[in-house]
C-alpha positions as CSV (number, residue, x, y, z in Angstrom):
1,M,11.9,5.1,248.4
2,T,9.9,1.8,248.2
3,E,6.9,1.3,246.0
4,T,4.7,1.0,249.1
5,A,6.0,4.2,250.5
6,N,5.5,5.9,247.2
7,T,1.8,4.7,247.2
8,E,1.3,5.8,250.7
9,Q,2.7,9.3,250.0
10,S,0.6,9.5,246.8
11,N,-2.6,8.6,248.7
12,K,-1.8,11.3,251.3
13,Q,-1.3,13.9,248.6
14,T,-4.6,12.9,246.9
15,E,-6.4,13.0,250.3
16,A,-4.9,16.5,250.9
17,T,-6.0,17.7,247.5
18,N,-9.6,16.4,247.9
19,L,-9.7,18.1,251.3
20,D,-8.5,21.3,249.7
21,K,-11.2,21.1,247.1
22,S,-14.0,20.7,249.6
23,P,-16.5,23.6,249.1
24,T,-17.5,23.4,252.9
25,R,-14.0,23.2,254.4
26,P,-14.1,25.3,257.7
27,N,-11.0,27.5,256.9
28,S,-12.2,28.7,253.6
29,E,-12.4,32.4,252.8
30,I,-15.2,34.2,250.9
31,V,-14.3,37.0,248.5
32,V,-17.3,39.5,248.3
33,I,-17.4,42.5,245.9
34,V,-20.2,45.0,246.7
35,D,-21.3,47.7,244.4
36,L,-23.7,50.0,246.5
37,G,-25.9,51.2,243.8
38,A,-28.8,53.5,244.4
39,S,-31.2,51.3,242.6
40,K,-29.7,47.8,243.5
41,T,-26.9,46.5,245.5
42,K,-24.9,44.4,243.1
43,V,-22.7,41.7,244.5
44,I,-20.2,39.1,243.1
45,F,-18.9,36.5,245.6
46,Q,-16.8,33.4,245.5
47,E,-15.7,30.9,248.1
48,Y,-12.0,31.3,247.5
49,P,-10.3,29.6,245.7
50,L,-12.3,26.7,244.5
51,G,-15.9,27.9,244.5
52,E,-17.6,29.3,241.5
53,P,-18.4,33.0,241.5
54,Q,-22.0,34.0,241.8
55,V,-24.1,37.1,241.5
56,I,-26.7,38.4,243.8
57,C,-28.8,41.7,243.6
58,I,-30.7,43.3,246.4
59,D,-33.1,46.2,246.0
60,S,-31.5,49.3,247.7
61,T,-34.7,49.9,249.7
62,V,-34.0,50.3,253.5
63,A,-36.4,50.5,256.5
64,D,-35.4,50.9,260.2
65,V,-37.7,48.5,262.1
66,G,-37.9,47.3,265.7
67,L,-36.5,43.9,266.1
68,D,-39.7,42.5,267.5
69,S,-41.4,43.2,264.2
70,L,-38.7,41.2,262.3
71,T,-38.1,38.1,264.4
72,G,-41.5,36.5,263.7
73,L,-41.5,36.9,259.9
74,D,-41.8,34.1,257.5
75,T,-38.4,33.5,256.0
76,S,-39.4,31.0,253.2
77,G,-38.4,31.9,249.7
78,L,-35.3,33.5,248.3
79,P,-32.9,35.0,251.1
80,E,-32.5,38.3,249.2
81,D,-36.3,38.8,249.4
82,N,-36.3,38.1,253.2
83,C,-33.4,40.0,254.3
84,W,-33.0,41.9,257.6
85,V,-30.3,42.4,260.2
86,S,-30.0,43.7,263.7
87,L,-26.7,45.4,264.4
88,P,-25.3,46.0,267.9
89,N,-25.9,49.7,268.9
90,E,-26.9,50.5,265.4
91,G,-30.5,49.2,265.2
92,S,-32.5,46.8,263.1
93,Y,-33.1,47.1,259.4
94,A,-35.3,45.3,256.8
95,L,-33.6,45.4,253.4
96,G,-34.5,45.1,249.7
97,Y,-37.8,43.6,248.8
98,L,-38.8,43.0,252.4
99,A,-38.3,46.6,253.3
100,A,-40.4,47.9,250.3
101,K,-43.2,45.2,250.6
102,K,-43.7,45.0,254.3
103,F,-42.5,48.2,255.9
104,H,-42.8,50.9,253.1
105,G,-39.1,51.4,253.1
106,S,-37.2,54.0,251.0
107,P,-34.1,54.0,248.7
108,M,-33.0,57.0,250.9
109,L,-31.2,58.7,248.0
110,R,-30.4,61.8,250.1
111,S,-28.3,59.8,252.5
112,L,-24.7,59.0,251.8
113,K,-24.0,55.5,250.6
114,F,-21.5,55.3,253.6
115,D,-24.4,55.8,256.0
116,L,-26.4,52.9,254.5
117,A,-23.3,50.6,254.0
118,L,-23.4,49.0,257.3
119,P,-26.9,47.4,257.2
120,K,-26.6,46.7,253.5
121,I,-23.2,45.0,253.8
122,A,-24.3,42.9,256.8
123,G,-27.5,41.9,254.8
124,V,-25.3,40.9,251.8
125,L,-23.2,38.8,253.9
126,W,-26.2,37.0,255.4
127,V,-27.5,36.3,251.9
128,V,-24.1,35.0,250.9
129,S,-24.1,32.6,253.8
130,Q,-27.4,31.3,252.7
131,K,-26.5,30.9,249.1
132,L,-23.4,29.0,250.1
133,T,-25.4,27.0,252.7
134,K,-22.7,27.5,255.3
135,K,-23.1,25.3,258.3
136,T,-20.6,27.3,260.3
137,K,-21.7,30.5,262.0
138,L,-18.4,32.2,261.3
139,L,-17.6,33.6,257.9
140,K,-14.1,34.6,256.9
141,V,-14.6,37.3,254.4
142,R,-12.4,39.4,252.1
143,L,-14.6,42.5,251.3
144,C,-14.3,45.1,248.6
145,V,-16.8,47.9,248.4
146,L,-17.4,50.6,245.6
147,L,-18.0,54.0,246.7
148,P,-18.4,57.5,244.9
149,P,-15.1,59.6,245.0
150,S,-16.8,62.1,247.3
151,E,-17.2,59.3,250.0
152,G,-13.9,57.6,249.4
153,G,-12.3,59.5,252.3
154,D,-14.4,57.6,254.8
155,S,-13.1,54.1,253.8
156,K,-10.9,53.7,256.8
157,A,-13.7,54.6,259.2
158,L,-16.1,52.3,257.3
159,G,-13.6,49.4,257.5
160,E,-13.0,49.9,261.3
161,K,-16.7,50.1,262.0
162,L,-17.6,47.1,259.9
163,K,-14.9,45.0,261.5
164,T,-16.5,45.6,264.9
165,L,-20.1,45.4,263.9
166,L,-19.8,42.2,261.9
167,E,-18.2,40.3,264.7
168,E,-21.7,39.2,265.8
169,F,-25.1,40.3,264.5
170,T,-28.6,39.0,264.3
171,T,-30.3,37.7,261.2
172,P,-33.4,35.7,260.2
173,T,-31.4,32.4,260.8
174,G,-29.9,33.4,264.1
175,V,-26.6,35.0,265.1
176,L,-24.0,35.3,262.4
177,R,-20.3,36.1,263.1
178,V,-18.0,37.5,260.4
179,K,-14.3,37.9,260.5
180,L,-13.0,40.5,258.0
181,V,-9.8,39.1,256.8
182,D,-9.4,42.0,254.4
183,F,-11.3,45.2,253.5
184,K,-10.9,47.6,250.7
185,A,-13.1,50.5,249.7
186,M,-12.6,51.6,246.1
187,R,-13.9,54.5,244.2
188,E,-16.7,53.8,241.6
189,G,-15.1,53.1,238.2
190,F,-12.1,51.5,239.8
191,G,-13.0,48.0,238.5
192,I,-13.4,49.5,235.0
193,A,-10.0,51.1,235.3
194,C,-8.3,47.9,236.4
195,H,-9.7,46.0,233.4
196,H,-8.8,48.7,231.0
197,R,-5.3,48.8,232.3
198,S,-4.9,45.1,231.9
199,V,-6.0,45.3,228.3
200,L,-3.8,48.2,227.4
201,G,-0.7,47.1,229.4
202,D,1.0,49.0,232.1
203,D,3.4,50.9,229.8
204,E,0.6,52.2,227.5
205,F,-1.7,53.0,230.3
206,Q,0.9,55.2,231.9
207,K,1.2,57.3,228.8
208,R,-2.5,58.2,228.6
209,N,-4.9,60.6,230.1
210,I,-8.2,58.8,230.6
211,A,-11.5,59.8,232.3
212,I,-13.9,57.1,233.5
213,V,-17.4,58.5,233.9
214,M,-19.9,56.4,235.9
215,I,-23.6,57.6,235.6
216,G,-25.9,55.6,237.9
217,Y,-29.3,56.2,239.3
218,R,-28.1,58.7,242.0
219,N,-24.6,59.7,241.2
220,L,-22.5,61.0,238.4
221,S,-18.9,60.2,239.3
222,V,-15.6,60.8,237.4
223,L,-12.4,58.8,237.9
224,E,-9.5,60.4,236.1
225,F,-6.0,59.1,235.4
226,V,-3.4,61.6,234.1
227,R,-0.3,59.8,232.8
228,G,-1.5,56.7,234.6
229,K,-1.9,58.4,238.0
230,L,-5.2,58.7,239.7
231,T,-6.3,62.2,240.5
232,E,-8.8,63.4,243.2
233,G,-11.9,62.6,241.2
234,A,-15.3,64.2,241.5
235,S,-18.9,63.3,242.1
236,C,-22.3,65.0,242.1
237,D,-26.1,63.9,242.3
238,L,-26.8,64.1,238.6
239,G,-27.8,60.5,238.3
240,M,-31.0,59.3,236.7
241,S,-33.0,60.2,239.7
242,W,-32.5,63.9,238.9
243,L,-34.4,63.3,235.7
244,V,-37.1,61.3,237.4
245,N,-37.6,64.0,240.1
246,S,-37.8,66.9,237.4
247,F,-40.2,64.9,235.3
248,V,-42.6,64.0,238.1
249,Q,-42.6,67.6,239.4
250,A,-43.3,69.0,235.9
251,V,-46.0,66.5,235.1
252,G,-48.0,67.1,238.3
253,A,-50.3,64.2,237.8
254,G,-50.0,62.4,241.2
255,L,-46.8,60.5,240.1
256,S,-44.3,59.5,242.7
257,V,-40.6,59.6,242.3
258,D,-40.5,56.3,244.4
259,D,-42.7,54.5,241.9
260,P,-40.4,52.3,239.8
261,K,-42.9,52.5,236.8
262,V,-41.8,56.1,236.3
263,L,-38.2,55.1,235.7
264,Q,-39.2,52.1,233.6
265,A,-41.5,54.3,231.4
266,L,-38.8,57.0,230.9
267,V,-36.2,54.4,229.9
268,G,-38.7,52.5,227.8
269,A,-39.8,55.6,225.9
270,G,-36.2,56.1,224.7
271,S,-34.6,59.2,223.3
272,D,-37.7,60.2,221.4
273,C,-39.9,60.0,224.6
274,N,-42.5,57.7,222.9
275,S,-46.0,58.9,223.9
276,A,-47.6,55.5,223.8
277,V,-45.1,54.3,226.4
278,L,-45.4,57.2,228.6
279,A,-49.3,57.1,228.4
280,K,-49.1,54.0,230.6
281,L,-48.3,56.4,233.5
282,S,-51.8,58.0,233.2
283,R,-54.6,57.3,235.6
284,K,-57.2,58.1,233.0
285,R,-59.4,55.4,231.5
286,K,-60.8,56.7,228.3
287,G,-58.7,56.1,225.2
288,E,-58.7,59.8,224.1
289,D,-57.6,60.9,227.6
290,L,-54.8,58.3,227.7
291,T,-53.6,59.6,224.3
292,A,-53.7,63.2,225.4
293,D,-51.8,62.3,228.6
294,G,-49.2,60.4,226.6
295,E,-48.6,63.4,224.3
296,K,-48.5,65.7,227.3
297,F,-46.0,63.4,229.2
298,S,-43.9,63.0,226.0
299,K,-43.5,66.8,225.5
300,I,-42.6,67.2,229.2
301,A,-40.1,64.4,229.1
302,M,-38.5,65.7,225.9
303,T,-37.9,69.1,227.7
304,E,-36.6,67.5,231.0
305,R,-34.5,65.1,229.2
306,S,-32.9,67.9,227.2
307,N,-32.3,69.8,230.4
308,Y,-30.8,66.8,232.1
309,V,-28.4,66.0,229.2
310,N,-27.3,69.7,229.2
311,A,-26.6,69.5,233.0
312,V,-24.6,66.4,232.7
313,I,-22.4,67.7,229.9
314,R,-22.0,71.1,231.6
315,W,-20.8,69.3,234.8
316,L,-18.4,67.1,232.8
317,S,-17.0,70.1,230.9
318,Q,-16.1,71.7,234.2
319,N,-14.8,68.6,236.1
320,I,-12.7,66.8,233.5
321,N,-9.2,68.1,232.5
322,D,-8.5,69.0,228.9
323,G,-6.3,66.8,226.8
324,L,-8.1,63.5,227.2
325,D,-6.9,60.5,225.1
326,S,-10.2,58.8,225.8
327,V,-13.3,58.9,228.0
328,I,-14.9,55.6,229.2
329,F,-18.6,55.7,230.0
330,C,-20.3,53.1,232.3
331,G,-23.5,52.8,234.2
332,G,-27.1,52.3,233.0
333,T,-27.9,56.0,232.8
334,A,-24.8,56.6,230.5
335,Q,-26.4,54.2,228.1
336,Y,-29.7,56.0,228.3
337,I,-28.2,59.2,227.0
338,S,-25.4,57.6,225.0
339,D,-26.2,59.3,221.7
340,E,-25.9,62.8,223.2
341,L,-22.7,61.9,225.1
342,C,-21.0,60.4,221.9
343,E,-22.0,63.5,219.9
344,Y,-20.5,65.9,222.4
345,Y,-17.2,64.0,222.6
346,D,-17.0,63.3,218.8
347,N,-17.1,67.1,218.3
348,L,-14.2,67.4,220.6
349,H,-12.4,64.6,218.8
350,I,-12.1,62.5,222.0
351,P,-12.6,58.8,221.5
352,V,-15.5,57.3,223.6
353,E,-15.4,53.7,225.0
354,W,-18.0,51.8,226.9
355,D,-17.4,49.8,230.2
356,G,-13.6,49.6,229.4
357,G,-14.2,46.8,227.2
358,I,-15.7,44.5,230.0
359,V,-18.2,41.9,228.7
360,V,-20.2,40.3,231.4
361,P,-20.5,36.5,230.5
362,D,-24.0,35.2,230.4
363,V,-23.1,32.2,232.7
364,L,-22.4,34.8,235.5
365,D,-25.1,37.3,234.6
366,K,-28.1,35.1,235.3
367,L,-30.1,38.0,236.5
368,G,-29.7,40.0,233.3
369,M,-27.9,43.0,234.8
370,G,-25.7,43.5,231.8
371,E,-23.3,46.4,231.9
372,R,-24.5,47.3,235.4
373,L,-22.2,44.6,236.7
374,A,-19.1,45.7,234.7
375,D,-17.5,47.7,237.6
376,A,-18.0,45.0,240.1
377,L,-16.7,42.4,237.7
378,G,-13.6,44.4,236.8
379,L,-12.9,44.8,240.5
380,Y,-13.5,41.1,241.2
381,Q,-11.0,40.0,238.5
382,Y,-8.4,42.5,239.7
383,Y,-8.7,41.5,243.3
384,V,-8.9,37.7,242.8
385,T,-5.9,37.9,240.4
386,K,-3.8,39.7,243.0
387,L,-4.9,37.2,245.7
388,D,-3.9,34.4,243.4
389,E,-0.5,35.9,243.0
390,S,0.1,36.3,246.7
391,K,-1.3,32.9,247.7
392,K,-0.1,30.8,244.8
393,K,-3.7,29.8,244.0
394,D,-5.9,29.8,240.9
395,G,-9.2,31.4,242.1
396,A,-9.6,33.4,238.9
397,A,-9.6,30.3,236.8
398,R,-13.0,29.4,238.2
399,L,-14.8,32.0,236.1
400,K,-12.8,31.0,233.0
401,D,-13.8,27.4,233.6
402,M,-17.5,28.4,234.0
403,V,-17.4,30.3,230.7
404,L,-15.7,27.4,228.8
405,A,-18.2,24.9,230.2
406,Y,-21.1,27.2,229.3
407,L,-19.9,27.6,225.8
408,K,-19.2,23.9,225.4
409,A,-22.7,23.2,226.6
410,K,-24.2,25.8,224.4
411,K,-22.3,24.4,221.4
412,E,-23.4,20.9,222.1
413,A,-27.0,22.0,222.6
414,S,-26.8,23.8,219.2
415,E,-25.4,20.9,217.6
416,E,-28.0,18.6,219.1
417,A,-30.8,20.9,218.1
418,K,-29.4,21.0,214.6
419,A,-29.1,17.2,214.4
420,K,-32.7,16.9,215.6
421,E,-33.8,19.4,213.0
422,E,-32.0,17.5,210.3
423,L,-33.3,14.2,211.4
424,A,-36.9,15.6,211.5
425,L,-36.2,16.9,207.9
426,I,-35.1,13.4,206.8
427,E,-38.1,11.8,208.4
428,E,-40.4,14.3,206.7
429,R,-38.9,13.7,203.4
430,K,-39.2,9.9,203.9
431,R,-42.9,10.4,204.9
432,I,-43.5,12.3,201.7
433,K,-41.8,9.8,199.7
434,D,-43.6,6.9,201.3
435,A,-46.9,8.7,200.8
436,E,-46.1,9.3,197.2
437,A,-45.1,5.7,196.6
438,A,-48.3,4.5,198.3
439,R,-50.3,6.9,196.1
440,L,-48.6,5.5,192.9
441,K,-49.1,1.9,194.1
442,A,-52.8,2.6,194.7
443,R,-53.1,4.1,191.2
444,G,-51.4,1.0,189.8
445,V,-53.8,-1.3,191.5
446,L,-56.7,0.8,190.4
447,A,-55.6,0.7,186.7
448,M,-55.2,-3.1,186.8
449,S,-58.8,-3.5,188.2
450,D,-60.1,-1.3,185.3
451,D,-58.4,-3.6,182.8
452,I,-60.0,-6.7,184.3
């Protein structure tokens, strides 16, 4: 082959590579992982394979609203704060902050996550389209959704309905069309299990009996592996909302289970149910009344918290097989009662682990969700790695690149700050030295004038 031909082929290859790297290429697919939490819908998405993964969180509040009430709304600001969708033959819904602020929506904790999945997922995909600033009105999406074990049987029906509904629906920016290239509904805890398996290795994982316990705001779910094989699993409504409800009923001071301040106060008060923190829930004004309410609320919280812990442990004892090699806890509520859970399993001589060893990198967790993203992150890593293997791509490398770049920038910033601190110290020492020299010189001049 001639040198000219070689050059032309090289140029074509370079051009093809650059085209493949374009983040707005029309044929790109978007991987979207959705954790339909009762307090927040947590999402990790990536334009595959070259886009960087990102996180969005949308409050789980939902309000069914007439389309006429939605179309004229101001959509300036963050898309997750202005999210609504109108689905064919399913109605129109405000979601998240908009639902709570404008339409007095509800988290609808008594409804199955499956029932709310349709508008929530549609809303998520619209927000994703806005975050990626997609010019096209057609998104090609690979979607994975986390559901409690008790709702996992509906996954096929959910996928079929989503495929139809998402073909064309209305959003704040007009009609959006979504083609579901792939759909998977996984049980809560599956992402944790995938990561834990990758850490242990297949051979070791298949020798162990492992229970993964997810305790969130609404649900308590168990995903159990016996000799590496997934069992049926179990789920109940013993999430943090159970404690919030029982506390509010026992207090009887006009508190509402829908008021986020109640949850914040209970969590902030910690295991000792700090009275000063809980006093902030009081509507009284005088200092002595606030103190009295704080002590009253603390006593009630201690009782209800103890009842809640006992209920959780009682349920776990009846729904997890004997002979566990380890139990893995995840979810924000599990962290809230971590001392009691660890004590119970320590007495049974069963090792306790947290989040399957998943550490959510700061560069991804810009919203400060911490361990609440662990399950979604585990599922994201599993799915993208499998996708890479089938497509001969390296989409999973984007997160690694982000982490490395973040650590490098952090190190450089630390070194720069240290250098500036050292320079400032040198300059301060020089200033002191110069001042001392000037003082000595002035004394010498003064001494000479005295001699004269």
